[in-house]
N, C-alpha and C positions, 0 to 999 in steps of 0.2 A: 318478295322472295327473290333471292339471288340464285341463279342457275348456272352451273358450269356444263361444258360440253366435252365429251371424250369421243372424238370421231364424229362423222356425220353421214347420214343417209336420209332418204325421203321421209321416213316416219319420224325420225328424231328432229329433223328440221321443221316438220309440221308442229310438233310439240313446242319447239323453241319459238316459232312464229306466233303460236297461240299465247305463249307466256309474254312475249313482247307486246302483243296487242292488249293483254290484260294489265299492262303496266309494270310487269316484273323486270328486273334488271338481269342481264346476261353476264356471267362472270367469265373466267378464262376459258378459251376454246383450245383444246389440245388436239393436234392432228386433224384439223378440219381443212376443207378445201378453200381455195381463194374465191371461187365462183359462188358465193353465198347469195341468197335472195336479198333484195334491197333492204328489207326490213331488218336483216341481221348483219348489216355491214358494220355496226358499231361493236361487234364482238372482238375483244382483244385476243389475238391469236398467239399461241406459243408452240414451239416445236415439241415433238413427242418426248424428248429427253426431259422436259420440265413438267411431266404429268403429275409429279408429286404436289404441284400447286393445288390440285383438287382435294388433297388431304387436309387443307387448311380451312377450318370452319368459318373464318372471317371472310374468305373469298367467295364461298358459295354455300347455300343451304342444301342443295341437292345437285346431283350430277345426272345428265342425260348421256347414256352410253349407246353408241351406234354399233351395228354388226357388220357394216361394210368394211372390207379389208381386215376381217377378224384373223387373229393369229394367236399363237401360244403366249406371246408377250402381252397381248391385250387381255387374255384370260387371266394371267397372273396379276395384271393391274386391277382388274375387277375384283379378284379375290382379296387383294390388299386393301382396296377401298371398303369392302364389306367388313373385313377384320378391324378396320379403323372406325367402323360405325358410321360411315358416310351413307346417307340415303341415296338410292339410285332409281332411275327409271331406265330399264334395260330393254332394248329392242329384242324381239323374240322370233325365232330361236337364235340365240347368240352362238351356241356351240351344240352340235348334235352328239354330245357325249353325256350319257346318263350319269357316269361317275362324277364328272365335273358339276353337273346340275345338283346332284344330291350332296356333294361336298360343300357346295355353296349353301345348301339348305341347312346342313349341320352347323356351319359357321353362323348362319342367321339365328339359329336357336341359342347360340352362346352370346352373340353381340346384341341381340334384340333390336337390330337396325331394320331399315325398310328397303326392300327391293320390289319394285313394281314392274311386272313384265308388260310389254306392249301387246295387249290383247283386247283391243277396244270392241271387237265385233260382238262379243257376248253381251255388251251393254247397249247394243242397238235396240230401240223399241220394238222393231219387227221381230227380232229374235225372241223377245219375251212373248210377243203375240203368237209366234210359231210354236213356242213351247207349250202355251196354253192349248193350242189346237191339237198338239200331239197328245197331251194328257187327256183331252176330251175324247179323242179317237181311241186311245187305249182303253178308256173307260166305257166305250161303246156308245158314246153320245156325240160323235163327230158329225160334221155337216155332210161328209161323204161316206159315212159308215166306218167300218173297222179299218184301222191302219195296217197295211200289209208290208210296206217297205219304205225305208228312208234312203234316198239316193242323193249324193253330193257329186258335183262335177266342178273341178278346179281348172280354170283356163288360164294359161300363162305361156309366155314366149320361151322362157328358159325351162327346158324339161330335162335337164341333166340330173344326175343322181342327187347331188346335194340340194338343188333347187326344189326337186319333187319332195324330198324328205322334209325340207324346211316348211313347204306349204302344207304338207300333211300334219306336221307337228302343230301348226296353228289351227288347222281345221279339226284336228282331234279334240281340241278344247271345246269347239262348238258341239261336236258329237256328245261329249261328256255332259255338256249343259243341257242338251235337248233330250237325250234318252238315257242318261246315266253312264256309269262306268262300264266300258266294254269288257266282256269276259273272254273273248277269243278273237284272234286276228289271223287272216290268211291273205297273203299277197299273191295276185294272179298275174303272171307274166311269162315271157319266153325264156327268162334267165339271162344273165350277163347284162352288159350295158344296153343292149337293144330293148330291154324290158321297161326302162324308165320313161320314155316318151309316151307310152300307152299303158302305164301301170294302173291296175285296178286292185283295190284292197277291200276285202270283205270283213265286216265286224259283226259280232253278235252281242247284243245288249243284254242287260240283266233280265229283261222280260222276254228274251228270245226273239226280239225284233231284229230282222236282218237289215244291216246297214251296208251300203256300197259306196265307196269313194273312188273316183277315177280322175286322172289328169287328162287334159285335152288341149287343143290349140287355143290360142288367145283370140277368140272371135265373139265378142270382145273379151279382154282380160277381166277376170272376176270369178265369182262363185255362184253356182245355182244349187239350191236345196229343194228337192221335190219330195212331197209326202204322197206316196202311191196308196190310195184308199180304195175301198170296195166299189164306189160309184163315181170316183173323180180323183183329181190330182190338185194338190195345193203346192204352188211353186213360189219360192222366194228368190228373186234375182238380186244379187249383191255385186254390182260391178265395182272395180277398183276405184273408178272415178264416176261420180254421179249419184243420184238418189236410188235407194233400194225400193223394190216393188214387191208386194205380196199379191199373188193372183190365184183365183179359183177357176178350175177348168173341169166342168162336169163331163162324164163320159158320153153323154147323149149328143155331143157335138155342138152344143150351144156356145155362144160367144164367150170369150174369156172376160171375167170381171175383175177389176182391180179394187182391192179394199185397203183400208188403213194407209192411204197415200200421204195423209197429212203427218202421220207419225214418223215418216221417213225423212221429212224435210228438216233441214238445219242441223243434221247430225254431223258434227265435226270430230273425227277421231282424235286429232291432236289436242283439241280443247277438252275432250272427255278424259283422255289420259292425264292431262295436266290437273284437272279437277280431282281425279283419283289420287294423284300424288299429294295434292294439298290435304285431302281427307286423311290419308295415311300418316302424314307428318304431324297432324294435330289429334290423331286417334278419334276422328269424328265417326259417329255411328252411321252405318250404311242403311239403305232402304230395305227393310226386311221383306217387303212385298215383291221387289224386283230381283233380278239376277245380280248377285254380288260381284264386284270386280275380281279379276283373277289374282290369286296370290302366287308367290314363287313356287309353292307346292303344286299348284295347277300347271304352271309352266313346266316344271320338272317332270310331271306325269306325262305331259304331251311329248316331251323329248324321249322319255322312256318307251312310249308306245311307238314312236317313229323309229327308234333304234331297233325295234323288233322286226321291222319290215324286211331288211336285207337278209336276216336269218331265216325268216319264213320263205322268202324267195329262193334262197339257196337250197333249203331242205325240201321245198315243194309241198309243204303241208301246213296245217293250221297250228298255231301256237297259243296256248292258254296264257292269259294275262293275269298276273297275281298282284294284288295290292299289298305292299309292305310298307311299314313305317320305318324309314331309314333314319337311324340315329347311331350315336357312338355305342350305346348299350346294345342295340340290335346287331351291330357289327361285331361286338365282343361275343355275343351269344353264338353268332354264326361261326366265328373262329373257334370257339370252344367246342362246338359240335363237331367240326371237322377234325380238331385235334383229338377229341375223344375217340372218334372212329380210327384215327391213325394209331393211337396207342393200343387199341384192341388188335389191329392187324399186326403191329410190331410185336406185341406180346405173344401172339400165336406163332409168329416166325421164330422168336427167341425160344419158345417152348420146344418147337421142332428141332432147332439147331442144338439146344442144350442137351436134349435127349440123344441126338445122334452123336454128339461129341462125348457125352458121358458113357455111352455104350462102347464106342471105339476105345476110349481111354481105359475102361474097365477091362476090356479084352486084352489090351496091350500092356496093362500093368502100369499105366501112367497115373500115379496117384495125384500129382499136382493138377493135371488136366481134369481128373475126375472131380477133385474138390472145387476147381474153378467152375466146372459145368454145374455143380450143385448149388451155386449161389443165385441161379436165375430167378427163383421165387422172390428173393429179397430185392433184386433189381427191378422186377416188375412191380412189386409192392411199393417201392420208393417212387417209381414213375407215377403210379396211380395216386399216391398221397400228394405228390407235387401238383398233379392235375386238379385234385380236389381243393387244394389250397388256393389255386388260381381263381376258383369260383367265388372267393371272398373279396376279390379286388373291387368289384362295383360297390361293396359296402364301405370301402375305405375312401372312395372318391366323393366329392361334394355333389349333392343332388343338383341337376340342371334346373334353371328357372323355367317356369311354364311359359313357353313362347306363344301358346294359343290364346292366352288371356291378356288383352291389352291393358296397359295401365290407365287408371282413371285420371291421373295427374299429368299435366303437360310437362314437357322437358323443363329442366332447371332454368334454361335461358329463355323459356317461353316459346311460343310458335313463331315460325319465320314471318317476317313482315310481308304483308300482302297489300296490293294496291286496292 
């Protein structure tokens, strides 16, 4: 498989290094730094102005897109690559804009291409184990009794607004994997820029389980997930570097025990994401027993949840999270609903204005103005008929292809070469 690079950051370089170790060839590198790891020194570098090289299928089978130095120009490049049907592995979150994320999702529905978000944490074996422990605790058969609270602590050095929201967008995917789709969100902070270094976010899951996420100092950097149960605590330590550990701590003060340590060894996020990209390119079936890799819809949902945080912080209250299917048809229906309400309001205003003008014209003897005011029912009727005619537009458009059903046949050119 030939892989192109658009920008570089730590995560994308990890995937490129894994590809090189697997025997894949690295295609053109656009806008990458000179200080690459020794294993990637063979990458042929090109300036940003030549990024269209990535549109050529003979130069690369897939493109790795970094989020470092993200800009509106880079967002437009990604949009163009997706419209051209180029498979991408995109670091996450690339852009904290729900509109951009769902615009990309609608383009994917039309082009049937592949965009893999960089979300390897959900595929870690200990996350699957933790999910099983949560399900057992919710069913009343947990090792420490009933599950009371799920708590996540994200430790990082950069605690600015964008860095905190980016971290929450990634961790929100883990929350959705572990306890399901959150129904309500409330950000807890002092308001303004001073709130971000110590921001806490409360989430309510579909089973009313309280979830709390908080950012803290990087000592050390990483994520800690704690299941607070009736008679003990289950803790998953996930440092940014190093092996993950799943620990059990009873409330009686006995020593901490570490379980499942062997499952955490050898997990390489770069290699995992590379394997996910390979599977998507050849439409390989995923393991139904485990947690499936993240789709772009999952990534877009995480961005949408993160985008809700500033609004909750500003208003100082909880916000309900609704699940909507974003599509061109859904956008059309929403526009028609708003337009229908507008026509009703304008019709009432026209009725009031025509009655007023007709009465004044009748009293003043202005026959022309009186006749003009008398045509208002026909004007309102014409507007309503035009509105009803617009409802037939979706019937005239071709039906979109089902993007949820992968094709059983490989691409016409066959799967990309793999070592």
